[in-house]
N, C-alpha and C positions, 0 to 999 in steps of 0.2 A: 510648188511647195506643198500643196495639198498632198501630191503623192508622196512626198517625203515624212509627212506627219502620218498618213494613214496609207500604208502600201496595199491594204485590202479592205474593201468595203464591208465584207462580212465580219472582219476581226473588229473594226471599228463600232460595229452595230453590237457586237457581242460584248464589248467592253462597256458600252453604255448601259446595256441591260444588267449587267453585273452592279454597276454603280447605283442604278435605282433600286434595284431589289435590296442592295445593302443600306440605302437610307430609308427605304420604305418596307422593312421586313415582314410587316403584317399583310403584305399583298404578294399572293402566289403567281406564278407564271400562268397557271390556268384559269386565273380568276377572270370573269367577265368584266368586273368593275376595277379598273387598274388604279383608280384614285383610292377606293376605299376598302377594297377588297370584298372578298366572298367567302362563306362558309367552306371549308376545305370538302366536307362531306354532308349529304342531308341528316345523316343521323347525328353529327355534330349539332346541329341546329335543333332537331326535335329532341336530343337530351337536355340541351340547355333550356328550351322553352319548358318541359316537363320539370326539369330541375327549378325553374324560376317559379312556375305555377304551384309545385308542390312544396310547401314549406311547412314551418313548426305549427301553424294553424291547422294543418290537416292531422296532427297527431294530437294536439293539446285543447283544441278547441272543437272540432266537428264531433268526436265521440261524445263529448258532454252535451252538446247542443241536442245530437239525436235522442239520448236518454232523457233530456229534461222535456223534450217536445213531443212525446208519445213514441219513442222508439222507432220501430219499422215504419209507423205512420208518418214520421217525419221524412222519409225518403220520396214520398208522394210530393209535397210542395217544394222539397229540394230539386227534383228532376224537372219539375214545372218552371221554376225559376231558372235552371240551367238553359232550357229551351227558350224561355221568353226574354231573359235579360242577359245572362252570361255568355251564352255562345254567340248570339248577335254582336256584342260588344267586342269580343275577343276576334272574331272574324273581321270586323271593321278594322280593327288596330293592325292586324298583321297585315291586310291587304293595303292599308296606307302606307305602312313603313316600306313593304316591299315594292310597291309601285314607284314611289318617289327616292328611294335608297337616301333618306334623310333622317336626322336625328328628331326626337319630340318637340325640340324648339323649332329647327329649319323645316320641318314638315308643313308647318303652318303657313308656307307660301301659298298653301291652298286657299287660304283666307287670313290675309295679313293682319286684319283687324282681330283676329282671335288667339294671336301669338302668344298672349299672356296665358293662354290655358297651358301651352306647351311650357313655358317658364314655371308656371304653378307645379306642373308634374315633375320636372327636374328639381326644384326646390323641396319639394316633399321628398323626393328619392334621397335627397342628401341629408335631410333630417332623420330620416327613417335608418339610413346606413348607419348614422352615428350610434343609435341604441341598438340596432340589430345586431352588431358585431359585439355589443356589451353582452347580449343573450348567449351568443357563441362563445364569449369569454367564461360565463357561468358553465357552459356544458363542459368546456375545457378543463376547468377547475375541478369540476365534479369527476370527470374522467380521470384526472390524475390522482385525486383522492381517493379513487376504487382501488389503486394498484396497492392494496394491504390483504393481509390475512383475513381481516374482519372490517366489514365497512364502518367508517368512524361514526356514523349516525344511528348503528345498530343498537346502542345502548346508550343511556344518560351518562355522560362522562363528567369530567371536571368542569366543562364549559357550561353544563346544564344547571338550572335553578330548581327550586322546589316544586315548581309546576310541571316539571317534566315527567311525565308518565303517559303509559298507554292504556291506563284504566282509569276511571274517575277518581277524582281525589278528594279526601275528607276535608271540609274547610271549618266545619263547626260539629261538635258534638256534646253530649252530656257525660260529665264523669262524677265519680262519687268520692268525696273528700274523707280524710281521716275522720273527722266528725260526723260521717254519715250523711252530710247534706249533698244533694245533687245539684250540680251547677252545669250551665252552658258556656264552654270556653271554645276558643280556635284551636286550631291543629297544632300550631307550634308550641303553644303553651302546653298541651297534652304531651308532646314528645319531650320537651324541655323539663318536665316534672316526673317523666318515666312513669305516666298513668296510662291506662287503656280506656277507650270509649265503651259506653254502655251500649249493648247491642240494639240496633234498630233506632238510635238516635242520631245516626250520622246524616249530614248535610253534605251533599257532593256537588262538585263542579268537574266538568270536563279537563282531563290533562292535556297538555300539550305534547305532541309526539317527538320523540328524539330528533326525527327529520326535520320537523318544524323548527325546532331550537337550534338545530345544527345551521339550517339555512339562514335564520335571523342573526344567530350570535356568532357564527364561525365564518360562514361563508361571505356574508354581507357586512358583518359587524355593524347591524343596522343601527342608526341612530333615532332619536325619538321624532324627528319631523325634518321636513326641509330646511328649516332655519337653523338646524344644526348639522352644518356640512361635514364636520370632523376632518379627518385625515383620508388621504388617498390609501385604499387597502393594496398595500404592495402586490400581493400574489394575484389579484384581479387585473391589476394594472399589467403585469407580466403576461397574464393570459390574453389580455386584449392586445397587447403588442404582438404576441404570437399569432393571434387571429389575423391582425392586420398584414403581417409577414407572409401568411399563408396566401391571403387574398392577393397581395402585390405580386408573388411568385407566380400565382395562377394567370394574371392578367397582363404580364409585363409585355406580352405579344398580342394583346388583344384577344381576337376571337380565335386566332390560329392556336394560343396556348390553352384558352380556357375551354375550348371546343374538345381538347384532349383530355382535361381533367375531370370533366363532366361524366365521361364513361365510367368513372369510379363513384364520383360524389352522387351521381343521380341514380345509379343502380344499387350501390351499397344499402340504402335504406330499406330497399324491399327485401333484400336478402336477411337483415336484422329483424325487421316485422314478421316475416316468415318464420324465422327461428324462435322468436318471442312467442308467436302464436302456437306453434307446435309444444314449446315447453308450457305455455299457459294452459292448453288443452289438457295436458295430462295432470293438471293440478286439481286437488280436491276444492270443490266450490266454483270452478270454471264456468260450469254450466249456468249457474245462478247469475253470475256477472254478465254472461252473454244474453241470457233471456231478459235482463233488466235492458240491456243495450238495443237489442233489435228482435227478441224473441217473444215468448209468451206474454210478456209484461207490457208489450206494446199498447197504445191507448188510442184508437182512432177517433175517439171524440175530441181529441184535441186539436183536430183539423178545422174544428169551428172557431177557434181562436184566433184572431189577428195577429198577435204576437209570434205564433208559430211560423207564419207566413213571413213576417216580417225578418225572423231569424234566418229563415232559409234564403232569402233575398240577400241578407247581408253577408251571410257565409259564402254564397257563390260568388258574390261580388268581389270580396277581399281575397277569397282563396285563388281566384283565376288571375289576380293582379292586374286588372284592367284598369285603365286611367293613371297607371303610375309612371309610365313612358316606357317601361323596359320592353313591352312587347314591340313597340315601334321600333326601339333601338336594335332589338335583336333581328327582327325580321327585315331591317334595312339592309342586312348583309346577304339577303337571299339573292339567287339569280332571278332575273326579271320574269321568267316564264314558270318559276317554281309554283306547284299547285298548292297555294296557301289555304285553300278552301278544306282539302283533305287535312292538312296539318292543324287547323283549327280544331277539327272534330277529334282527332286522334288525342291531342294535347288535353282538350277538356273533359273527354270521357277517361283519360288516364288519372286526371287530377282527382275526378270525382269518386272513382273506383278506389284510388288509393285511400281517401279518406274513410270509406266504408271499411275497407280492409285494416286500416290502422285501428279502427274501434275494436275489432275482435281481439287484435293483440294486447290492446290497454285493458278492455272489461275483463278478459279471462283472468289476468293476473289481479286485477283489483276484486274480482269475485273470490279469489283464494284469499286475499288479504281479508276480506268481510269473513269469510269463513272462519279463518284461525282466530280472528279477534272476537267472533261471536256478535258481529254488528250487521246491520242490513247493508247492502251494497250503496243505498243512497246516503248512508253515512260517512262512507269512505271516498266517494266520487268527487274529484275536484276538476277545475278547469284553469287553463293558463299556466302561470307560473306555480300555483299550487299544486297542479297535476304533475308537472315536469320535475319540480324540485322538493316537493314534500311528499304527495301522495304515493307517486311511483316508486321513488327511491325507498320509501317505507316498506313497500310490498317487496322490492326487490331485496330488502335486508333480511326478511324472512325466509328467503329460498336457500336451500343448499347451494354452494357456489355463488353466494351473492355477489362478490366482487367481479366475477366473471359476467353474469348478466348486467350488472351496473356499467361495466367499461363498454359492453355492446350498445346499451341504451344510449348513454350519452354520447358516444362516437356516432350514433345514428342522428342524435340532435345535432351534432356538429356538422356532418356532411348536409343534413337537411337545410340548415343555415346558410351554408356556405355557397350552396347553388344559387339561392335568392340573393345572396351579398354580390356574387359575380355579376349578376345580371343588373343590380343597381348600380354598382360602380361602373360596369359598361355603358349604363344610359349617361353617366356623367361624362365619360371619356368621349363617348360618340358624339355627345352635344359640343364638347371642345373641339373635336376633330372637325366637324362641319364648320364651325364659327371661325377656326384658325387652322386650315388644311396643311398650310405650308409649315407652320410651326410643328404641327402634331407628327409630320412625316419626319423630321429630324430629331424630334425630342419626345417620341412617344414613351420610351421607358422613364426618363425623368419625370414626365408630366404625370403619369399613372402612378408612380412611387409618391411623388409629391402631393397628390390627392389622397393618397392613403395615409400619409404622414400627417397631413392638416386634419383628417377626419379623426385620426387616433388621438391628436392633442385635445380635439373638441370633445371627445368621448371621455376623457380622464374625469370630468366631473361625474360622470356615471358610474365611476368605481371608487368614489368617495364613500364615506359611511351613510350618505344621504343619497346615495346614486340611485337606488330602486325607485326613490320618489321621482328623480328626473326622468328615468325610464318611463314610468307611468305618465309622467306630465307629457312628454314629447309624443308619446303613443297616443295620448288621449286628443291633442290638440293638432298633431300633424297628420294622423292617420284617419282623420274622421270626416268633418264635412268637405275639407278641401278635395279630397278624392271624390266624392259624390258630386260636388258642384263643377268640378273638371270634366267629369264623364258626361253630365248633362249638358255642359255648354259645347263638348266634343261631338255629341250627336245631333246637337242642334245645328250647329255650324257646318258639320259635313252633309247631314243629310237634307235639312230644311234650307239652308242658304246656299251651300255649294251646289247642292242638288243631288237628290239620291238616285235619280236615273243616270244622272252624268257619272256619279261614282261607280255605279254599276257597269256602265260602259268602259270605265277605266279598269276595273277588274277583269272584264272580258278580254281586254288587250294582253292580260298575263296568263288567264287559265282558258281562254277560248270562249267563243259563244255558246250560251245556254239558252234552252227554251223558256219562255215566259213562266211557264209552271215552276220551273226551277227557282225562279226569282220570287215567286209569289209571297212565300213565308218570309225571307228575308225583308221584303218591301214592307210586309205588314208589321215586323218587329221593329224595323230602322224609322219607319215614318211614325207609328202610334205606340205600340205596345210597350217597346223598351223605355222610350222617353216618359211616358205617362207612370210606368212602374218606379222609375227612379225618383220622378217628382213626388210619387205618393209616398215613398219611403224617406224622403227627406222631411223630416217632422219641422224643420225651422221654417218651412212654407206655410205653417198654419200660425195664428197668434198665440203667444204664451198664455198659460192657464190664468195668470193675473192680470191680462189686457182687459180694459173696460173703464167706465167712469171711475174716477177715485173715490168720490163720497157713495155710500150706499144708497142713499136716497134717490140717487139719480139713476140707478141701474135698471129698474123696472124688472119686467119678466125675461128680456133677452139676456141681461147679464146677472141673473139672480144666483147664479152657481159660480160665479167668477170667485178666484182664489183672492185673499186680501192682497192688495197692490203692495204692502210694506213687506210681504214675504218674498225672498228671491227664489226663483225656479229656475231649474237646470234642464236644457234641452238634452234629450240623450244622444250621445254620440257614440256610435259603433267604432271599434278600434280593432287594430291587428289582434292584440291578445284577447280581445273580449271584454275587457274591462270597461264599465260605464262611466265611471269617475275616477279621477287621479286619486290615488291613495295618499 
């Protein structure tokens, strides 16, 4: 009977192979791991890692931090923090994921007591993906709005109010009445009565740029606060839906499809940055902007300030995306003997050099904006949302061919955001795959698309008229202490409890034995320097400024400078966008 069912052994074997691959299409025939699959090429992995690490913060946060912390001088603490904290953690996570080929949750078979650290990483990634795609939706909206002969925020249009102006606005002045009496009145009264102000009597206030009012009144339809939710802004909701459709389409085959998409999304931003830099360098005032960024205006005395070192450590930590779970998830698809050490060096250096390079493209055009408006560069430079959706669009609106440059810029923001989003969603699906492997083999596409649909629905609150407040809120509380504490527990668990020397032996199983001097630096960082740095920069590890005896007469010399306990104080929480407190 067996011969009737299977006349040839080889034919039956081939038939089984086709059936398996049809059920588990994210696994290739040549993959080393036939259960989970591997990257098709080494370049797929490297570009995915670069795309994950290089995100919006490299463009809208790092240049401002550099300018604000001494210009070129800031690169010194930045490089030191890369060597002492960023690179050791990055190498640790890449090695961990590659060694066990497991997700950020399942990887804690290494130390089951610490599995909550992995759960924390995945939960934070889930929350961040909700609002990160909203930022991508903003970029899509601005890109579509740029397809006009003139950028809509170039001038104060029908949507603007009386405060819309690129120059200071007169709020009060003296006027002479018909009787010869001189009185002081507000601006609207002067205009309503067709009078003119007496020269030299005007009192000014800064006007709101057209791009600022466009951002608040048109793009966001911003309400007065979180308590005023308002309606869903329909065009932002459509852009959010489109963003999730792009993510779902790129990830429906897992790393096999996303690994191909990143060849465009990871490389294209560099092309745009180069084009913007060349265009910016030809503009009047560009040299002034660059000198403020990293040139003659550099202030090395800033290195004495602790805040500068704190900013450098925070930027390195968040820029490299350590403790988010994505590095472990992406590295888990590597072949066992891949050289994860060289990968970590290449990705970290690429990320940091990209940040520096982006600053030149940003500040050359901001320098031109300052030049034509007659202001100092310090008056036009912004960070975060204000740079991406107010300051830079305002500068682009002043350029000949503004719509073209605007389309390029926002398309670059789109691709920068998508790379990071791909890895974050892959973190979630990889976790599901390791928890329910049989289900994921049969239903990978429905589960991936289902995750995108659920996250889209959860993100709708962020595209209401109060949506920007929700974005700041999630960014503030989800991308702050949770990440830092997860990183501290991660390194303590692996190096101090599992055993740093034991972990090094695990790495040597993958990349080969190394001499003791090779591991000297990594041992120093993993065992002592990196944990102490992380603990040092977690300000919640010290008492609040209002801690001490409640009554003043009980405080004595030790607590004489404490803040009144009736006053609430906030711990500073570093975030992805760089804001300190939710707006």
